[in-house]
N, C-alpha and C positions, 0 to 999 in steps of 0.2 A: 464871159468875156469873148470877144472875137478880135481877130488880128490878120493882117496880110502881110505879104513879102515886102511891100513898099514901106510899111512901118518897121519892120525888122532892118531894112536897109537904112532908114533915116537913123534909127536908134545907133546902128553900127558907125554911121558917119559921125555924129555927135560925139560918140565916145572916143573914135580914132583920130579926129582933128588935133587934140593936144599932142598925140604921140607923132603925127607927121610933123608938126611945128617944131618938136624937140629934135627930131632927125635932121631937119633942115639946119637948125641952129648948131647941131654937133658938126656937120659938114662945113660949116663957114666959120667956125669959132674954135679956138683951142680951149679945152675944158680941163679943168684940173681935177684931181682925184675925188675930191668931195663932191663936186659938181657931178661928176660921172657917177657916182654912187647914189646920190639923190635921183638922177635921171633914171637910173636902173629901178630904184624902188618905185618911181612913178609909173614906169612902163608896166611892172609887174603888178601893180593895183589895177592898173587901166585893163589888163588883159583878163584879170579875174572878173572885173565887172562885166567885161564883153562877154565872157563864157557863160556867166549866170544869166545875163539878159537873154543871150541867144537862145539858151536852153529853155528858159521861160516861154518866150514868144513862139518858139518852135512847137513846144508842148500845146500852145493854145492852137496853133496852126492845124496840128494833127487832129485835134478835136474842135473843130470850128464852131460846134454847137453842142453846148452841154445838154445831157438827157433831161427831159422835163421830170417833175415830181411824179414818180410812179406810185399808184395806191398799193398798199400792202394787203395782202388777203388775211382776214381774221374771222373769227367766230364771236358772237355776241350771246350774252344771256343776262336776264334780270335777276337780282337777287331773290332768294327763297325766303319765305317765313316758316321758321321751325318753332314748334310747340315743345319747349324743353322745361325741365325743372331748374330752379335757381341752384347754382352750384359755386363752390369755393375752389379755387385752384392753389395748390402749394407745392413746393419742392421738398424733396426728403430723400431718404436712403434706406435700403432694405436692412433688416436686422433678423437674426435667428430668433425663433420662438423662445428657446432657452440657449443660453450660454454657460455651460459649466466648466469653471477653471478648476482643474484637478491637480494635487500636490501631494507628495509622499507625506504621510503623518510622522514619519521618523527619518532621520538622516542616515546617510551611508553611501557607498560606493555603487554606481549602476552597473548591474552585471549584464543586463539584457534588455533590448528595446524591441517592441513587437509591432508597434503602430506607427504608420508614416502620415504625414499631412494629406489631406483629401481622402483619406482611406475611411470607408464606412465601418463602424464599430457597434456591437450591441451592448446593452447594459450589462454590467458584470464582467466583460471581456478584459483580460489582462492587457495593459499598455505597456508597462515596463516593470523591472524586477530589480531589487538591489541585492547585494551579497548579504545574506542573512545568518551568516555562521555566528557572530556574537549574539544575535537575537535568539538563536536556537539553543545556544549553550544557557543563557540566562532562562529560557523558559524549562529546560530540564532541571535546572537548580531549583527554580521555584515550585516544580512538580514534586521534587523530593521533600522540601520543607512543608509543603501543603499535607503530603501524606503522614508525616509524623506528628504534625500538629492535630490532624484529625483523630489519628490514633490516641493521643494523650486525652484528648476531650472525650472520646468514647469510653476510654477506661475510667475516667472520673464520674462519667454518667452511670456506668453500670456497677460501680462499686468493685470490692475484692471478690474473688472467686470462692465457692463454697469451700474448696480444700484450704484455702487460707484462712477462712474463718474458723475452720475445725483445728488447724494448727495453732491458731491463736488461742482458742479454747483449752487446748491441751496443755500448752505452755503456761496459761493462767492457773490451771488446776495443780499443776506441779508446784508452781511457786506458792500458791495458797497453803497447800499441804506442808511444804517446809516451813513456811512462816509460822502456821499454828504450832507445830512441834518445837520450833526454836523460841517462840514466845513462851510456851510452858516452862522451858528451862530458863529463859530470862527472868520470868516471874519469880522463879525459886532460886534466883541468883546463881545459877549453875552456868550461865553463859554470859561472857563479858558484853558490855553494852555496845561496843564498837562492833562486834561480829554480829550482833543482833540487828543494829540499825542497817548493815549492808544487806541482809537478808530481807528486812522490811522493805528497803527500797527497790530491790529486784521484784519483790512482789507487787508493789505499786505500779511499777513500769509494765509488768505483764498484764495487769488489771486494765490499764488504760489502753494498751495494745489491742486487747481483746474487745473493749468497748468501741474503739474506732473502727475495728474491722466489722463490727457488728452494725454499726451506724453508717458506715460507709463515708465518702468525701463529703465536705461541707459544700453548702450552696456557693459560696463565695469561690472555691477552688473550681467547681463545675463551671461557673460564669468565667471565671479567668481563662480556663482552658478552651472553653468554647470561643471566647474573643480571640485567642490566639491562633486558633483554627480558621476562624474567618479571615483574620488578616492574611494568613499564609494563603487562602484561597484566592483573596482579592490579587495578591501579588503574582499568582499564577495566571489569572485571568488577563491581567495587564501585560505579562510577558507573552501570552499567547497572542494577544492582538497585537504587540510589537512584531511578532513574527509574522503574523497575517499581514501587517502594514508593509511589509518588504515587497509585496506585490500591489502596483497601482493599478486599479480598476476603473473602467468607464462608469460614471455615475449614471448616464442615460444613454440611450441609443441615438447615434447621430454620426456626424462627419467630424474628422478630426480637423480643427482649424489651426492649431498651433502646436508645435513640438520643439521645446527648449531644452531638450537633454538627449544626450549621447552616451555610448558604452564607455565606461571608464570615468564619467564625470562623478564629481562628489555632489549629491543632491541634499539640499538643506531642508528641514522639516517646514512644511507649510509654504514653501516657495513655489507658485504655480509653474508646472513644466508642460502641461497639456490643457488644451481647450477642447471641448466636444460641443458641437452645434446640432441643435434640433431644427430642421429646416422644412418641416411641414406640420403646421403652415409656418409661414414667415410673417414678420410685422414689418409695416412700413411706417417709419417714424417722420411726421412731417410737423411744421411749425404753422399753425393757423393765425393770421393776422387778428389783433384785438377787435378791429371793426367788423370782422366777419365770423367771429367765433360764435355768435348767437344763431348762426344758420347751421352748425355742425352739432350732432347729437349722437348718442351711442346707437348703434345699429344702422346708421345711414349707409346708403350704397355708395360705394367708391369706385372709380375707375383709374387704374394706376398705369402708366405709360414707362416702359424701360427703354431709355435710348440706346444702351448697349446691345440690346437683343432687336435690333431693327425697328425700334418704336413699338414693339410687341404689347399689346394692352391685356391687363388682368382685372378681373372683378374681385372687389374685396368688400369688406364690411368694417365700419368704424367700430373698434373694440373699446377704446378708452379715450376720453378727452380730459385734458389737464385743467386744473382749477388754479393754477398759479403761473403767471407770465413770466417770460424770460425778462430779466430786468434791463437787458441791452436792445435785444430784437423786438420786445414787446409782442411776441407771439406765444401761443398755447401749444404745447406738445400734445400731438394726437397720434394715437396708433391705429393703423389699418391691418387687419387679419387677411391674408390672402392664402387660399389652399394651393400647396406646392407639391403634390404627390410625385412628380416626375424630377423634382429638385432642380428645375431650370433656373429658378431664383436663387441667388446666392447672395450671402451676407455681405454689405459694403457697396451693392450697386446703387447707382444714383436713380433717382425715380422723379417723374412729374405726375402728381396725383390730383384728381378732381372729385370733390366730395359733394353728393347730390342732396338737396333738401326736397321736402315733399310739396313746396309751393311751386306752380307751373308759371312760366312766363313765355312770351312770344320773343323770339330774336331773328335778327337778319343775318343771313349766311350766304356765302359765295363759296364757288369751288376753290379749294386750298391752292390749286395751280395758278389761279388767277391773280394771286398776291405775290408781287415781285418786291423788290427792295431797291431804293434809290442810291446815290453815291454816298449818302450818310448811313446807310444800312436802314433806313426807315420803310415801313410796309406801305405799298402804294398798290392802286388798281388803275387800269386805263379805262376812262369813262368815254363813250362814243357821243359825239356831238353830231346829231343828223343834219343840221342846218349847214355845218361846213364839211360834213362827211369826213371828220378828223378826230382823233382820240388825244385825250390829254390826261396827264398822270393826276391822280387824286390821292393825297395821304389820307390813310385810314387807320383806326385803331382796332386791332384785331383781339378776339377772345380766344375761346378754347375750340379745339377739334370736334366735330360731330360727324364721324365717319370720314367721307371725302371732303366735307364742307368745314368751313372755319367761320366763326361768329364774327361779325363786323359791329362792333360797339358803337362807333361813330365815323362820319366822314362819307356816308353814301346813303341815297334815298332809294326806297323801295322800286320806283318807277325808272331808275336809270339803267342803262345798258353797259355792262363791263365786257371787256375783252377776256374770253376763256380759252382762246387758242390762237397763238400768233404773238402773244404778248412779250415774247422775247426778241421780236424783230422790230418793234416799233419803237417810237421815242416821242418825245413831247411834240404835239402838233402834227404827228404823221397823218398823210392822206391814206384812208383805207377803203377797202371794198369788202362787201359781206360775202363770206365764203361758206357760210353755214351758221346755224343758231338762230335764235329769234332776235326781233328787233324791239 
């Protein structure tokens, strides 16, 4: 747009004429309050229009000629053909190789806590300990009962001692001699029947006692005492186990992922209070869509990207492919194993995974920096029109990353030139000049 001072003056005159007329009318006419207010408002509006018009025209005069469309320096490059295996992409998360939830097997008050969250522990290391006074007393009581029961069983098994057997024989011989003498008297009616029967009973008792001592305990008695001994030993073992369960030990070597117990807490038996994570290797759990599950198999190579680690990539291998689809997402759970000797990968990290098949295909790829996004967030590249020497945005469908290149699934031909440097300074239809790269 061009303008000169004559046009500015004409614009000022056309705007100021109504003001001059109002001024002359005021001088020759008496005006009431309402008329004066209306006049004042008109004057204010007129002055505002004047200011805006003068500013606009003055700006045009200061730049009498707008700069012509200047070409933007850019670099071009044609897409590359890459020979790559067929692959499937899926999002997922990192999991521990083994997650061991650990709980006390007995209840009680927590006396000591030894391990904190994030600490590495070895298998068998004590994590926490209960007050074990009651369990120690129960163990000692069970130990005494077991000792007594075992002694009784041993006595029944071995029988009476030789001295006891000899004593029983002597008692029997004495009772037998007395019986025979009194029987003679009884037979000759020199001894009352009542006295004789007492002597006879004592004789029979001594005889039975001697026979029992000679034969030893019956099998039933031996089995009974053995059973009581076994029961006492079992109670002792249980009391010993309860005493040992007062110490909570790490079931595996790994990192403490959870600790829900403090000194003084009352821990319930079977309630998990620690979790120990084995993080070498780690497992990445992903969901493979139903339409692509046929391209995934055990042992397939996988490339896993971790956004939280500056998009660092890790090589992995498919360890297990699910055979049952999720009823909602219609995806099959697949696990990818990744070696993690430095433990840089942690459970819960979000991942982007790509699983490769053995079938090879050709894909079209461009530098990832060449892809920008439009106002709606959709990916576009700028394509060079050699006839008009201008660039135009082309919406494309992108695939996976291959190093510094990104796959272009659709929207671009192999013979087209795209902007690979300067794409942030151009817009739709920008005039450009080649600053480097191929045409």
